[in-house]
PyMOL commands that place a pseudoatom at each C-alpha (Angstrom):
pseudoatom trace, name=CA, resn=UNK, resi=1, chain=A, elem=C, hetatm=0, pos=[58.728, 115.043, -64.985]
pseudoatom trace, name=CA, resn=UNK, resi=2, chain=A, elem=C, hetatm=0, pos=[61.636, 117.120, -66.635]
pseudoatom trace, name=CA, resn=UNK, resi=3, chain=A, elem=C, hetatm=0, pos=[65.404, 116.526, -66.445]
pseudoatom trace, name=CA, resn=UNK, resi=4, chain=A, elem=C, hetatm=0, pos=[65.634, 117.663, -62.724]
pseudoatom trace, name=CA, resn=UNK, resi=5, chain=A, elem=C, hetatm=0, pos=[63.996, 114.372, -61.256]
pseudoatom trace, name=CA, resn=UNK, resi=6, chain=A, elem=C, hetatm=0, pos=[67.626, 112.517, -62.458]
pseudoatom trace, name=CA, resn=UNK, resi=7, chain=A, elem=C, hetatm=0, pos=[70.068, 115.475, -61.004]
pseudoatom trace, name=CA, resn=UNK, resi=8, chain=A, elem=C, hetatm=0, pos=[68.274, 117.107, -57.619]
pseudoatom trace, name=CA, resn=UNK, resi=9, chain=A, elem=C, hetatm=0, pos=[65.460, 116.149, -54.716]
pseudoatom trace, name=CA, resn=UNK, resi=10, chain=A, elem=C, hetatm=0, pos=[64.859, 112.507, -53.133]
pseudoatom trace, name=CA, resn=UNK, resi=11, chain=A, elem=C, hetatm=0, pos=[65.267, 110.421, -56.031]
pseudoatom trace, name=CA, resn=UNK, resi=12, chain=A, elem=C, hetatm=0, pos=[68.424, 111.695, -57.158]
pseudoatom trace, name=CA, resn=UNK, resi=13, chain=A, elem=C, hetatm=0, pos=[68.988, 110.836, -53.489]
pseudoatom trace, name=CA, resn=UNK, resi=14, chain=A, elem=C, hetatm=0, pos=[67.823, 107.754, -53.448]
pseudoatom trace, name=CA, resn=UNK, resi=15, chain=A, elem=C, hetatm=0, pos=[70.152, 106.566, -56.732]
pseudoatom trace, name=CA, resn=UNK, resi=16, chain=A, elem=C, hetatm=0, pos=[73.044, 108.275, -55.071]
pseudoatom trace, name=CA, resn=UNK, resi=17, chain=A, elem=C, hetatm=0, pos=[72.472, 105.633, -52.437]
pseudoatom trace, name=CA, resn=UNK, resi=18, chain=A, elem=C, hetatm=0, pos=[71.520, 102.608, -53.916]
pseudoatom trace, name=CA, resn=UNK, resi=19, chain=A, elem=C, hetatm=0, pos=[73.222, 102.873, -57.184]
pseudoatom trace, name=CA, resn=UNK, resi=20, chain=A, elem=C, hetatm=0, pos=[75.986, 104.375, -57.710]
pseudoatom trace, name=CA, resn=UNK, resi=21, chain=A, elem=C, hetatm=0, pos=[77.153, 104.079, -53.811]
pseudoatom trace, name=CA, resn=UNK, resi=22, chain=A, elem=C, hetatm=0, pos=[77.868, 100.262, -54.812]
pseudoatom trace, name=CA, resn=UNK, resi=23, chain=A, elem=C, hetatm=0, pos=[78.125, 99.463, -58.746]
pseudoatom trace, name=CA, resn=UNK, resi=24, chain=A, elem=C, hetatm=0, pos=[81.008, 99.442, -60.556]
pseudoatom trace, name=CA, resn=UNK, resi=25, chain=A, elem=C, hetatm=0, pos=[81.221, 102.504, -62.905]
pseudoatom trace, name=CA, resn=UNK, resi=26, chain=A, elem=C, hetatm=0, pos=[83.340, 103.126, -65.919]
pseudoatom trace, name=CA, resn=UNK, resi=27, chain=A, elem=C, hetatm=0, pos=[84.898, 105.847, -64.971]
pseudoatom trace, name=CA, resn=UNK, resi=28, chain=A, elem=C, hetatm=0, pos=[87.450, 105.772, -68.410]
pseudoatom trace, name=CA, resn=UNK, resi=29, chain=A, elem=C, hetatm=0, pos=[89.825, 103.957, -70.301]
pseudoatom trace, name=CA, resn=UNK, resi=30, chain=A, elem=C, hetatm=0, pos=[93.405, 102.528, -69.230]
pseudoatom trace, name=CA, resn=UNK, resi=31, chain=A, elem=C, hetatm=0, pos=[94.803, 104.413, -72.607]
pseudoatom trace, name=CA, resn=UNK, resi=32, chain=A, elem=C, hetatm=0, pos=[93.907, 108.145, -70.957]
pseudoatom trace, name=CA, resn=UNK, resi=33, chain=A, elem=C, hetatm=0, pos=[96.334, 107.110, -68.312]
pseudoatom trace, name=CA, resn=UNK, resi=34, chain=A, elem=C, hetatm=0, pos=[98.988, 106.057, -70.210]
pseudoatom trace, name=CA, resn=UNK, resi=35, chain=A, elem=C, hetatm=0, pos=[101.845, 107.148, -68.223]
pseudoatom trace, name=CA, resn=UNK, resi=36, chain=A, elem=C, hetatm=0, pos=[102.559, 108.716, -65.002]
pseudoatom trace, name=CA, resn=UNK, resi=37, chain=A, elem=C, hetatm=0, pos=[100.896, 112.313, -64.073]
pseudoatom trace, name=CA, resn=UNK, resi=38, chain=A, elem=C, hetatm=0, pos=[98.285, 111.254, -66.501]
pseudoatom trace, name=CA, resn=UNK, resi=39, chain=A, elem=C, hetatm=0, pos=[94.268, 112.144, -65.039]
pseudoatom trace, name=CA, resn=UNK, resi=40, chain=A, elem=C, hetatm=0, pos=[90.903, 112.457, -66.079]
pseudoatom trace, name=CA, resn=UNK, resi=41, chain=A, elem=C, hetatm=0, pos=[88.325, 113.960, -64.372]
pseudoatom trace, name=CA, resn=UNK, resi=42, chain=A, elem=C, hetatm=0, pos=[84.371, 114.171, -63.898]
pseudoatom trace, name=CA, resn=UNK, resi=43, chain=A, elem=C, hetatm=0, pos=[81.152, 113.164, -61.979]
pseudoatom trace, name=CA, resn=UNK, resi=44, chain=A, elem=C, hetatm=0, pos=[79.807, 110.143, -61.583]
pseudoatom trace, name=CA, resn=UNK, resi=45, chain=A, elem=C, hetatm=0, pos=[76.488, 110.424, -59.605]
pseudoatom trace, name=CA, resn=UNK, resi=46, chain=A, elem=C, hetatm=0, pos=[77.042, 114.063, -58.249]
pseudoatom trace, name=CA, resn=UNK, resi=47, chain=A, elem=C, hetatm=0, pos=[80.564, 113.244, -56.628]
pseudoatom trace, name=CA, resn=UNK, resi=48, chain=A, elem=C, hetatm=0, pos=[83.533, 114.755, -58.521]
pseudoatom trace, name=CA, resn=UNK, resi=49, chain=A, elem=C, hetatm=0, pos=[86.262, 112.658, -58.719]
pseudoatom trace, name=CA, resn=UNK, resi=50, chain=A, elem=C, hetatm=0, pos=[89.430, 111.735, -60.690]
pseudoatom trace, name=CA, resn=UNK, resi=51, chain=A, elem=C, hetatm=0, pos=[91.907, 108.990, -61.297]
pseudoatom trace, name=CA, resn=UNK, resi=52, chain=A, elem=C, hetatm=0, pos=[95.684, 109.487, -61.905]
pseudoatom trace, name=CA, resn=UNK, resi=53, chain=A, elem=C, hetatm=0, pos=[98.554, 107.196, -62.643]
pseudoatom trace, name=CA, resn=UNK, resi=54, chain=A, elem=C, hetatm=0, pos=[101.090, 107.770, -60.290]
pseudoatom trace, name=CA, resn=UNK, resi=55, chain=A, elem=C, hetatm=0, pos=[104.955, 107.293, -60.515]
pseudoatom trace, name=CA, resn=UNK, resi=56, chain=A, elem=C, hetatm=0, pos=[105.050, 103.630, -59.464]
pseudoatom trace, name=CA, resn=UNK, resi=57, chain=A, elem=C, hetatm=0, pos=[102.806, 103.111, -62.606]
pseudoatom trace, name=CA, resn=UNK, resi=58, chain=A, elem=C, hetatm=0, pos=[99.096, 102.543, -60.585]
pseudoatom trace, name=CA, resn=UNK, resi=59, chain=A, elem=C, hetatm=0, pos=[96.472, 104.302, -61.233]
pseudoatom trace, name=CA, resn=UNK, resi=60, chain=A, elem=C, hetatm=0, pos=[94.374, 105.435, -58.633]
pseudoatom trace, name=CA, resn=UNK, resi=61, chain=A, elem=C, hetatm=0, pos=[91.542, 107.436, -57.524]
pseudoatom trace, name=CA, resn=UNK, resi=62, chain=A, elem=C, hetatm=0, pos=[90.512, 110.097, -55.364]
pseudoatom trace, name=CA, resn=UNK, resi=63, chain=A, elem=C, hetatm=0, pos=[87.654, 112.358, -54.753]
pseudoatom trace, name=CA, resn=UNK, resi=64, chain=A, elem=C, hetatm=0, pos=[88.786, 115.887, -56.427]
pseudoatom trace, name=CA, resn=UNK, resi=65, chain=A, elem=C, hetatm=0, pos=[87.877, 117.760, -52.858]
pseudoatom trace, name=CA, resn=UNK, resi=66, chain=A, elem=C, hetatm=0, pos=[90.782, 119.575, -51.899]
pseudoatom trace, name=CA, resn=UNK, resi=67, chain=A, elem=C, hetatm=0, pos=[91.499, 118.656, -47.540]
pseudoatom trace, name=CA, resn=UNK, resi=68, chain=A, elem=C, hetatm=0, pos=[91.209, 122.887, -46.967]
pseudoatom trace, name=CA, resn=UNK, resi=69, chain=A, elem=C, hetatm=0, pos=[88.600, 124.213, -48.607]
pseudoatom trace, name=CA, resn=UNK, resi=70, chain=A, elem=C, hetatm=0, pos=[86.836, 121.653, -50.716]
pseudoatom trace, name=CA, resn=UNK, resi=71, chain=A, elem=C, hetatm=0, pos=[87.568, 123.369, -53.900]
pseudoatom trace, name=CA, resn=UNK, resi=72, chain=A, elem=C, hetatm=0, pos=[88.392, 121.422, -56.643]
pseudoatom trace, name=CA, resn=UNK, resi=73, chain=A, elem=C, hetatm=0, pos=[92.068, 119.993, -57.171]
pseudoatom trace, name=CA, resn=UNK, resi=74, chain=A, elem=C, hetatm=0, pos=[91.486, 119.001, -60.278]
pseudoatom trace, name=CA, resn=UNK, resi=75, chain=A, elem=C, hetatm=0, pos=[89.560, 121.429, -62.821]
pseudoatom trace, name=CA, resn=UNK, resi=76, chain=A, elem=C, hetatm=0, pos=[90.195, 119.732, -66.620]
pseudoatom trace, name=CA, resn=UNK, resi=77, chain=A, elem=C, hetatm=0, pos=[88.542, 116.972, -67.769]
pseudoatom trace, name=CA, resn=UNK, resi=78, chain=A, elem=C, hetatm=0, pos=[91.821, 115.012, -68.476]
pseudoatom trace, name=CA, resn=UNK, resi=79, chain=A, elem=C, hetatm=0, pos=[95.548, 116.021, -68.819]
pseudoatom trace, name=CA, resn=UNK, resi=80, chain=A, elem=C, hetatm=0, pos=[99.288, 115.192, -67.320]
pseudoatom trace, name=CA, resn=UNK, resi=81, chain=A, elem=C, hetatm=0, pos=[100.628, 116.705, -64.251]
pseudoatom trace, name=CA, resn=UNK, resi=82, chain=A, elem=C, hetatm=0, pos=[103.349, 116.449, -62.091]
pseudoatom trace, name=CA, resn=UNK, resi=83, chain=A, elem=C, hetatm=0, pos=[101.490, 117.729, -59.052]
pseudoatom trace, name=CA, resn=UNK, resi=84, chain=A, elem=C, hetatm=0, pos=[98.007, 118.516, -57.952]
pseudoatom trace, name=CA, resn=UNK, resi=85, chain=A, elem=C, hetatm=0, pos=[97.024, 122.148, -56.487]
pseudoatom trace, name=CA, resn=UNK, resi=86, chain=A, elem=C, hetatm=0, pos=[94.167, 123.308, -55.672]
pseudoatom trace, name=CA, resn=UNK, resi=87, chain=A, elem=C, hetatm=0, pos=[94.072, 127.354, -57.108]
pseudoatom trace, name=CA, resn=UNK, resi=88, chain=A, elem=C, hetatm=0, pos=[92.034, 128.412, -54.047]
pseudoatom trace, name=CA, resn=UNK, resi=89, chain=A, elem=C, hetatm=0, pos=[94.547, 128.260, -51.370]
pseudoatom trace, name=CA, resn=UNK, resi=90, chain=A, elem=C, hetatm=0, pos=[97.532, 126.397, -52.752]
pseudoatom trace, name=CA, resn=UNK, resi=91, chain=A, elem=C, hetatm=0, pos=[97.134, 122.965, -50.989]
pseudoatom trace, name=CA, resn=UNK, resi=92, chain=A, elem=C, hetatm=0, pos=[99.549, 120.747, -52.955]
pseudoatom trace, name=CA, resn=UNK, resi=93, chain=A, elem=C, hetatm=0, pos=[99.540, 117.220, -53.661]
pseudoatom trace, name=CA, resn=UNK, resi=94, chain=A, elem=C, hetatm=0, pos=[101.795, 114.484, -55.091]
pseudoatom trace, name=CA, resn=UNK, resi=95, chain=A, elem=C, hetatm=0, pos=[100.214, 112.014, -57.328]
pseudoatom trace, name=CA, resn=UNK, resi=96, chain=A, elem=C, hetatm=0, pos=[99.797, 109.760, -55.065]
pseudoatom trace, name=CA, resn=UNK, resi=97, chain=A, elem=C, hetatm=0, pos=[96.868, 112.480, -53.584]
pseudoatom trace, name=CA, resn=UNK, resi=98, chain=A, elem=C, hetatm=0, pos=[100.065, 112.324, -50.056]
pseudoatom trace, name=CA, resn=UNK, resi=99, chain=A, elem=C, hetatm=0, pos=[99.665, 116.069, -49.257]
pseudoatom trace, name=CA, resn=UNK, resi=100, chain=A, elem=C, hetatm=0, pos=[103.298, 117.748, -49.654]
pseudoatom trace, name=CA, resn=UNK, resi=101, chain=A, elem=C, hetatm=0, pos=[102.659, 121.415, -48.598]
pseudoatom trace, name=CA, resn=UNK, resi=102, chain=A, elem=C, hetatm=0, pos=[100.679, 124.832, -48.321]
pseudoatom trace, name=CA, resn=UNK, resi=103, chain=A, elem=C, hetatm=0, pos=[101.371, 128.259, -48.266]
pseudoatom trace, name=CA, resn=UNK, resi=104, chain=A, elem=C, hetatm=0, pos=[102.438, 129.608, -44.799]
pseudoatom trace, name=CA, resn=UNK, resi=105, chain=A, elem=C, hetatm=0, pos=[99.476, 131.858, -44.057]
pseudoatom trace, name=CA, resn=UNK, resi=106, chain=A, elem=C, hetatm=0, pos=[97.035, 129.016, -44.529]
pseudoatom trace, name=CA, resn=UNK, resi=107, chain=A, elem=C, hetatm=0, pos=[99.169, 126.139, -43.608]
pseudoatom trace, name=CA, resn=UNK, resi=108, chain=A, elem=C, hetatm=0, pos=[97.523, 122.939, -41.648]
pseudoatom trace, name=CA, resn=UNK, resi=109, chain=A, elem=C, hetatm=0, pos=[97.855, 122.800, -38.034]
pseudoatom trace, name=CA, resn=UNK, resi=110, chain=A, elem=C, hetatm=0, pos=[97.052, 118.777, -38.268]
pseudoatom trace, name=CA, resn=UNK, resi=111, chain=A, elem=C, hetatm=0, pos=[100.504, 116.305, -39.180]
pseudoatom trace, name=CA, resn=UNK, resi=112, chain=A, elem=C, hetatm=0, pos=[100.723, 116.016, -43.151]
pseudoatom trace, name=CA, resn=UNK, resi=113, chain=A, elem=C, hetatm=0, pos=[99.800, 112.184, -42.702]
pseudoatom trace, name=CA, resn=UNK, resi=114, chain=A, elem=C, hetatm=0, pos=[95.964, 112.903, -42.253]
pseudoatom trace, name=CA, resn=UNK, resi=115, chain=A, elem=C, hetatm=0, pos=[95.556, 115.775, -44.967]
pseudoatom trace, name=CA, resn=UNK, resi=116, chain=A, elem=C, hetatm=0, pos=[95.976, 113.417, -48.159]
pseudoatom trace, name=CA, resn=UNK, resi=117, chain=A, elem=C, hetatm=0, pos=[93.062, 113.673, -50.518]
pseudoatom trace, name=CA, resn=UNK, resi=118, chain=A, elem=C, hetatm=0, pos=[90.186, 110.673, -50.017]
pseudoatom trace, name=CA, resn=UNK, resi=119, chain=A, elem=C, hetatm=0, pos=[90.622, 107.596, -51.942]
pseudoatom trace, name=CA, resn=UNK, resi=120, chain=A, elem=C, hetatm=0, pos=[88.587, 105.883, -54.130]
pseudoatom trace, name=CA, resn=UNK, resi=121, chain=A, elem=C, hetatm=0, pos=[88.471, 102.771, -55.207]
pseudoatom trace, name=CA, resn=UNK, resi=122, chain=A, elem=C, hetatm=0, pos=[89.647, 102.015, -58.495]
pseudoatom trace, name=CA, resn=UNK, resi=123, chain=A, elem=C, hetatm=0, pos=[90.385, 98.580, -60.724]
pseudoatom trace, name=CA, resn=UNK, resi=124, chain=A, elem=C, hetatm=0, pos=[92.104, 98.672, -64.225]
for i in range(1, 124): cmd.bond("trace and resi %d" % i, "trace and resi %d" % (i + 1))
show_as sticks, trace
zoom trace
């Protein structure tokens, strides 16, 4: 039994459903999100996630997946930024995960209110 049993197949999917999807898991230390724009990104249970401190002082968590083509929005493990921008087609989000804009050639037809990043619950 090799390491793949922990990252692939039915055993991994069962753990995702029964453990990771319902348990509180440590994601980052508050000090890593000390000021507005600070973020931390990594994967938990196979889900790419990130946490970011907003301009209002609140820390929030999101799936690290652009709403356009499901590419990562945050590509570094940590840092600071003023906006979140997907490198693939340039969809741009505020630190609150609200959709801001996209280049005209890939602009969405849906209203911007429906295109924010998907949140995950985060407590400090």
